[in-house]
Residue, then its C-alpha position, 0 to 999 in steps of 0.5 A: m132704868a139707869y141713865r146718864i146725861a152727857y154734853a157734846a162740845q157746844a152744849d158743854t161750853a154753854r153750860r160751863r159759861l153759866p154761873a155756878q148757881r145757875r148751872g146747878v139749877l140746869d143740872k137739876a132740871m136736866k135730871a128731873t126732866i129729860g134725864n128721867n123721861p127723854y121723850g116726855h116733858g114736852s120734848v119734840e122731834a127736832k127733825p121730823g122723823e128722827r124720834d131720838y133727836r129731840e128739843a125740850t124747854l127746861a122751864g125752871a132753868d130758863a133753857i132750851v136743850v137739843h138732845y139725842v137719846s141712845t139706849p144701849d145698856v144705859l140710857t144716854v141723853t146727850a145734850v148737843k145744843l143748849i140755849t139759855f135765856 
C-alpha cells in the first residue's frame, strides 16, 4: 500500500529543530515503523476509543510521536506531536 508521512505544524517545528543527522535518523525510523504499519510497532490509542489517533515510541530515534492515520486512496500518517529526548 502506498503511504506518505506528513507533519502538522507543531511536529514539523520540532523535527526541523533537530540537527540534520538526528533528523535523518528520525525520518528513517518513521518510515520503517509507523510509515510501514501505523497501527503496529507498539503504537497505542492516544485517546481511548479513537483507533486512528495514536502514540508510538520510536526507539532508535529517541522520540515519541503522536500521529493520526487516514486512509482514503493513499495511507497518510500525520505526526501531530513529536517529543524528542
